[in-house]
C-alpha positions as CSV (number, residue, x, y, z in Angstrom):
1,M,-17.1,18.7,-16.1
2,T,-15.9,19.8,-12.4
3,T,-12.3,18.4,-11.7
4,H,-10.1,18.2,-8.4
5,A,-6.6,17.9,-8.2
6,V,-4.1,16.9,-5.1
7,R,-0.4,17.6,-5.2
8,L,1.8,15.3,-3.4
9,E,5.3,16.5,-2.4
10,C,8.1,14.7,-0.4
11,A,11.7,15.7,-0.3
12,G,11.4,18.1,-3.3
13,A,9.9,15.7,-5.6
14,T,6.1,16.0,-6.6
15,V,3.3,14.3,-8.3
16,T,-0.1,15.3,-9.0
17,V,-3.4,13.5,-9.0
18,D,-6.5,14.6,-10.7
19,S,-9.8,13.4,-11.0
20,A,-13.7,14.3,-11.6
21,E,-14.0,12.1,-8.7
22,Q,-13.7,14.1,-5.6
23,A,-13.9,11.2,-3.6
24,V,-10.7,9.8,-5.3
25,C,-8.9,13.1,-4.5
26,R,-9.8,12.9,-0.9
27,W,-8.8,9.4,-0.5
28,V,-5.1,10.2,-1.9
29,E,-5.0,13.0,0.4
30,R,-5.9,10.9,3.5
31,Y,-3.5,8.2,2.2
32,F,-0.5,10.4,2.2
33,G,-1.3,13.5,4.4
34,A,0.0,11.9,7.2
35,W,3.3,11.3,6.1
36,W,3.7,13.2,2.7
37,R,2.7,16.7,2.3
38,A,-0.7,16.8,0.3
39,A,-2.5,19.8,-0.8
40,E,-5.4,20.9,-3.0
41,V,-4.7,22.7,-6.1
42,D,-6.7,24.3,-9.1
43,P,-7.3,21.7,-11.4
44,A,-7.6,24.5,-13.9
45,G,-3.9,25.1,-13.9
46,V,-2.4,21.5,-13.6
47,C,0.1,21.1,-16.0
48,A,3.1,20.0,-14.2
49,R,4.4,16.3,-14.7
50,P,4.2,13.7,-13.6
51,L,0.3,13.7,-13.4
52,V,-1.8,10.8,-12.5
53,S,-5.6,11.2,-13.7
54,A,-8.4,9.0,-12.4
55,V,-11.7,8.3,-14.3
56,V,-14.7,6.2,-13.0
57,D,-16.5,5.2,-16.1
58,T,-17.7,1.8,-17.2
59,E,-17.7,2.5,-20.9
60,Q,-14.3,4.0,-21.0
61,Y,-13.2,1.0,-18.7
62,D,-14.7,-1.4,-21.1
63,A,-13.0,0.3,-24.2
64,A,-9.8,0.4,-22.4
65,A,-9.9,-3.3,-21.5
66,L,-10.8,-4.4,-25.1
67,A,-7.6,-2.2,-26.5
68,V,-5.3,-4.3,-24.5
69,T,-7.1,-7.8,-25.2
70,Q,-7.1,-7.0,-29.0
71,V,-3.5,-6.7,-29.2
72,P,-0.5,-9.0,-28.2
73,H,-0.2,-8.9,-24.5
74,A,1.5,-10.5,-21.5
75,S,0.0,-11.7,-18.2
76,T,1.5,-10.8,-14.8
77,V,0.7,-10.1,-11.1
78,Y,0.7,-6.8,-9.8
79,A,-0.6,-6.0,-6.0
80,R,-1.6,-9.7,-5.8
81,A,-4.1,-9.4,-9.0
82,R,-3.8,-10.5,-12.5
83,M,-2.9,-7.9,-14.9
84,L,-2.6,-8.0,-18.7
85,L,0.0,-5.8,-20.4
86,A,0.3,-4.3,-24.1
87,R,3.4,-2.5,-24.9
88,D,3.5,-0.3,-27.8
89,A,7.4,0.6,-27.8
90,S,7.2,3.0,-31.1
91,A,4.5,5.4,-29.3
92,G,6.0,4.7,-25.9
93,V,2.8,3.5,-24.4
94,I,2.0,0.7,-21.8
95,R,-1.6,-0.2,-21.7
96,A,-2.9,-2.6,-18.9
97,V,-6.0,-4.3,-17.6
98,S,-6.6,-6.0,-14.3
99,P,-10.1,-7.8,-15.1
100,E,-10.8,-9.1,-11.6
101,E,-10.6,-5.4,-10.2
102,G,-12.1,-3.7,-13.1
103,L,-9.2,-1.4,-13.8
104,A,-7.6,-0.4,-16.9
105,Y,-4.5,1.8,-17.2
106,R,-2.7,3.6,-19.9
107,S,1.0,4.8,-18.9
108,E,3.2,7.1,-21.1
109,P,6.6,7.0,-18.9
110,G,8.4,9.3,-21.0
111,A,5.6,11.9,-20.9
112,G,5.0,11.3,-17.0
113,K,1.6,10.6,-17.6
114,L,-0.6,7.8,-16.3
115,D,-4.2,7.3,-16.6
116,V,-6.4,5.1,-14.5
117,V,-10.0,4.1,-15.5
118,G,-12.3,1.7,-13.8
119,R,-16.1,0.7,-13.0
120,D,-15.9,1.6,-9.1
121,A,-15.0,4.7,-7.3
122,G,-13.2,2.7,-4.4
123,S,-11.3,0.5,-6.7
124,V,-10.0,3.6,-8.5
125,A,-9.2,5.6,-5.5
126,T,-7.3,2.5,-4.1
127,A,-5.3,2.0,-7.3
128,T,-4.7,5.8,-7.7
129,A,-3.1,6.0,-4.4
130,R,-0.9,3.1,-4.9
131,L,0.3,4.2,-8.5
132,A,0.9,7.8,-7.3
133,R,3.2,6.5,-4.6
134,E,5.0,4.6,-7.4
135,V,5.6,7.5,-9.3
136,M,6.7,9.2,-6.3
137,R,9.2,6.3,-5.7
138,G,10.4,6.7,-9.2
139,A,11.2,10.5,-8.6
140,L,12.8,9.8,-5.3
141,L,15.0,6.8,-6.5
142,R,16.3,9.0,-9.4
143,D,17.0,11.7,-7.0
144,G,19.7,9.4,-5.1
145,W,17.1,7.5,-2.5
146,A,17.2,4.0,-1.8
147,V,14.5,1.9,-0.4
148,L,15.0,-0.4,2.6
149,H,12.5,-3.4,3.7
150,A,12.5,-2.3,7.0
151,S,10.1,-0.6,9.8
152,A,11.0,2.5,11.4
153,V,10.0,4.7,14.6
154,V,11.3,8.1,15.8
155,Q,11.9,9.7,18.8
156,D,13.9,13.2,19.1
157,G,14.9,12.8,15.6
158,R,16.7,9.5,16.5
159,T,15.4,6.5,14.2
160,L,15.2,3.0,15.0
161,L,15.1,0.6,11.9
162,A,13.9,-2.9,12.4
163,F,14.8,-5.6,9.7
164,G,13.8,-8.9,8.8
165,G,11.8,-11.0,6.2
166,K,7.8,-11.5,6.6
167,G,6.8,-12.5,9.9
168,A,10.3,-11.4,11.5
169,G,8.8,-9.1,13.6
170,K,9.2,-5.5,12.3
171,T,5.9,-4.7,12.8
172,T,5.7,-5.8,16.3
173,T,8.8,-4.1,17.0
174,A,7.6,-0.8,15.7
175,L,4.2,-0.8,17.1
176,A,5.5,-2.0,20.6
177,L,7.6,1.2,20.8
178,A,5.1,3.4,19.3
179,S,2.2,2.4,21.3
180,R,3.9,2.2,24.6
181,H,6.8,4.7,24.5
182,R,5.4,7.4,22.3
183,F,7.8,6.8,19.5
184,G,6.6,8.3,16.1
185,L,5.9,5.8,13.7
186,L,7.5,6.4,10.6
187,A,6.9,3.3,8.4
188,N,5.7,-0.1,9.0
189,D,7.4,-2.3,6.2
190,R,9.6,0.2,4.0
191,V,11.5,3.4,4.3
192,F,13.2,5.8,1.8
193,V,17.0,6.2,2.8
194,R,19.8,8.3,1.4
195,P,23.2,9.5,2.9
196,D,23.2,13.0,4.4
197,S,26.2,15.8,4.4
198,A,26.5,15.1,8.1
199,G,27.6,11.7,7.5
200,G,24.5,9.9,8.8
201,V,21.6,8.7,6.8
202,T,18.3,10.5,6.4
203,V,14.8,8.3,6.6
204,L,11.6,9.0,5.0
205,P,8.4,7.5,5.1
206,W,6.9,4.9,2.5
207,P,3.1,5.8,3.2
208,S,1.1,2.7,3.1
209,A,-1.9,1.0,5.2
210,A,-0.4,-1.2,7.7
211,A,-1.1,-5.1,8.1
212,V,-1.4,-5.8,11.6
213,G,-2.4,-9.7,12.7
214,L,-5.1,-10.3,15.2
215,G,-3.0,-11.5,17.7
216,L,-0.7,-8.6,17.6
217,L,-3.9,-6.2,17.8
218,E,-4.9,-8.1,20.9
219,A,-1.5,-7.7,22.5
220,L,-1.4,-4.1,22.0
221,G,-4.6,-3.5,23.6
222,W,-6.2,-2.4,20.5
223,S,-8.7,-5.4,19.4
224,G,-11.6,-3.8,21.6
225,I,-11.0,-0.1,20.3
226,A,-11.0,-1.5,16.8
227,R,-14.3,-3.3,17.4
228,E,-16.0,-0.3,19.0
229,R,-14.8,1.7,15.8
230,L,-16.0,-0.6,13.5
231,R,-19.5,-1.1,15.1
232,S,-20.1,2.5,15.2
233,G,-19.6,2.6,11.3
234,D,-16.1,3.4,10.8
235,A,-13.8,1.3,8.3
236,L,-10.7,-0.2,8.1
237,H,-8.9,-0.1,4.7
238,P,-10.8,-1.7,2.0
239,T,-8.2,-4.3,1.0
240,Q,-8.7,-6.1,4.3
241,D,-10.3,-9.3,3.9
242,R,-13.8,-9.5,5.0
243,R,-13.3,-12.4,7.2
244,V,-10.9,-10.3,9.5
245,T,-13.6,-7.6,9.7
246,D,-16.0,-10.2,10.8
247,A,-13.7,-11.6,13.6
248,L,-12.9,-8.1,14.9
249,L,-16.7,-7.3,15.2
250,A,-17.3,-10.9,16.9
251,G,-14.3,-10.3,19.4
252,D,-12.6,-13.2,18.0
253,R,-8.6,-12.9,18.3
254,T,-7.6,-16.0,17.0
255,P,-5.1,-15.6,13.9
256,L,-6.7,-16.4,10.6
257,W,-4.5,-17.9,8.0
258,E,-5.1,-18.9,4.3
259,R,-2.7,-21.0,2.0
260,G,0.2,-20.1,4.4
261,R,-0.4,-16.5,4.6
262,E,-2.0,-14.7,7.7
263,L,-4.9,-12.6,7.2
264,K,-4.4,-9.2,8.9
265,A,-6.3,-6.0,9.6
266,Q,-5.3,-3.3,7.2
267,V,-5.0,0.1,9.2
268,W,-5.1,3.6,7.4
269,P,-2.0,5.6,8.3
270,D,-4.3,8.2,10.0
271,Q,-6.0,5.6,12.2
272,F,-3.0,5.0,14.1
273,T,-3.5,8.4,15.6
274,S,-7.3,8.8,15.4
275,W,-7.9,5.0,16.7
276,F,-4.9,3.9,18.9
277,G,-3.1,7.5,19.8
278,V,0.0,6.5,18.0
279,P,2.0,9.5,16.9
280,L,3.4,9.6,13.1
281,A,6.6,10.8,12.2
282,T,7.8,12.4,8.9
283,E,11.4,12.4,9.0
284,G,14.6,10.9,11.2
285,E,18.1,10.2,11.2
286,A,19.0,6.3,11.4
287,A,20.6,5.9,14.9
288,A,20.2,1.9,15.6
289,L,19.5,-1.3,13.7
290,L,17.2,-4.0,15.4
291,F,17.0,-7.5,14.0
292,P,14.0,-8.8,15.8
293,R,12.4,-12.4,15.7
294,V,9.2,-13.3,17.6
295,E,9.0,-16.4,19.6
296,A,5.7,-17.7,21.4
297,G,6.5,-17.9,25.2
298,A,9.8,-16.3,25.1
299,D,11.1,-13.5,27.6
300,P,12.4,-10.5,25.5
301,A,16.2,-10.6,25.4
302,V,19.5,-9.9,23.2
303,E,20.6,-12.5,21.1
304,D,24.3,-13.5,20.2
305,S,24.0,-13.0,16.4
306,D,26.1,-11.2,13.9
307,R,23.3,-10.4,11.6
308,R,24.2,-7.5,9.4
309,L,22.4,-5.7,6.6
310,G,22.5,-7.4,3.4
311,D,21.5,-7.0,-0.2
312,A,18.3,-8.5,0.3
313,D,17.3,-5.7,2.8
314,F,17.3,-3.2,-0.1
315,M,14.2,-3.3,-2.2
316,S,15.0,-3.7,-5.8
317,G,13.7,-5.5,-9.0
318,A,15.0,-8.8,-7.8
319,T,13.4,-8.3,-4.1
320,E,10.1,-6.7,-5.4
321,D,7.4,-9.1,-4.8
322,R,4.4,-7.0,-5.0
323,Y,5.0,-3.8,-7.1
324,P,7.0,-4.7,-10.1
325,D,7.8,-1.7,-12.5
326,V,5.2,-3.1,-15.1
327,L,4.3,0.2,-16.0
328,G,7.4,2.0,-16.2
329,L,6.7,4.4,-13.3
330,V,10.0,4.0,-11.5
331,G,12.2,3.5,-14.2
332,V,15.3,2.6,-12.4
333,D,16.1,-0.5,-10.1
334,G,17.0,0.0,-6.7
335,G,17.5,3.5,-6.8
336,G,20.5,5.8,-5.9
337,G,22.9,3.5,-7.8
338,E,25.0,0.9,-6.5
339,A,27.9,3.3,-4.9
340,T,24.6,4.9,-3.0
341,R,23.4,1.9,-1.8
342,R,26.8,0.8,-0.7
343,E,27.6,3.9,1.2
344,V,23.9,3.6,2.8
345,A,25.2,0.1,4.0
346,R,28.5,1.3,5.0
347,R,27.1,4.2,7.3
348,L,24.1,2.0,8.7
349,A,27.1,-0.9,9.6
350,G,28.7,1.7,11.6
351,L,25.7,2.2,14.0
352,P,24.7,0.0,17.2
353,R,22.8,-3.0,15.9
354,H,21.0,-5.5,18.1
355,S,19.6,-8.8,17.4
356,V,16.7,-9.4,19.9
357,V,13.9,-12.1,20.4
358,L,10.5,-11.0,21.6
359,G,7.6,-12.9,23.1
360,H,4.0,-12.2,22.7
361,D,3.8,-9.7,25.6
362,A,3.5,-6.4,23.8
363,A,4.2,-4.4,27.1
364,A,7.4,-6.4,28.1
365,N,8.6,-6.2,24.4
366,A,8.2,-2.6,24.4
367,D,9.9,-2.0,27.7
368,F,12.8,-4.1,27.0
369,L,13.3,-2.7,23.7
370,A,13.1,1.1,25.0
371,E,15.9,0.0,27.5
372,V,18.0,-1.4,25.0
373,T,17.8,1.4,22.4
374,A,18.3,4.1,25.2
375,R,21.8,3.1,25.4
376,V,22.4,4.4,21.9
């Protein structure tokens, strides 16, 4: 059987993905290639670990799913999907199945090996990319990096980090600067950080599809572009809710909500450049912190607030709400150790920081943010 392989590399850490389905490897290249180095390698020579192998085969999926349900197992939620887990501590193996997605997993954390099996090539590709990123996250965390819940943009090596919970305005801040003032988009929601030898903090991207609300798309002037692209046959990331696609095609900019959660467009990393002309960045040095909040009808302004970086701004087992380490791929909690996280927090605390209120006028937001951060 012909196989294909892609090797991902970031800051000296690597993970290899192989599959008989070329589409899976192409998907992984597309997902990571804009931010991490991704290159095809000869599958015949693939022996380095960690290794993620992806298979599309209904019979193999059925057998793998049965193997989980026939032994004692627990139930959890991973990437918003129900997952059943069975652990064999003596063999060092974790088996799992997500029935609604038609995906099964076999993880050997000690051997650096993960198998993904599913019924559908698209679902397998999505899961493989997500889990390859988790393997890379583990390697980087064990090498002293930590993860911050922040968006980031870069200009001339200077990285602006925007913090806040869901809906605070991290994405609004990053995309306003990237779209109007040609800041390079480094990350939409999370970043890797590590103290460097020069006394600063190096920032690396966390590749992911970016969730952009319909209102923000309209404010940025991107709704019409997205509609024409979709009408021409292009597609946004498949995790996007079909109702969002229908709204974009219909030209409806009204925000969509379901059970208190906004349904958003899911933009591939490369589409920021190919669709919207936004450059992407691959590394930067932290230069300033922004703590935004968005208020309808507000004029952009600096607020009198003493908001500082806190423990909740670092991603760890306590704050990870979407990708808990149920398959043992990460192996550490928080990354870099407590001393490293404290040092990152100390160095970032010494940088200029601005608490800002933003309105719904993307151009006004961008010009205001560029003026404020130009003083850094």
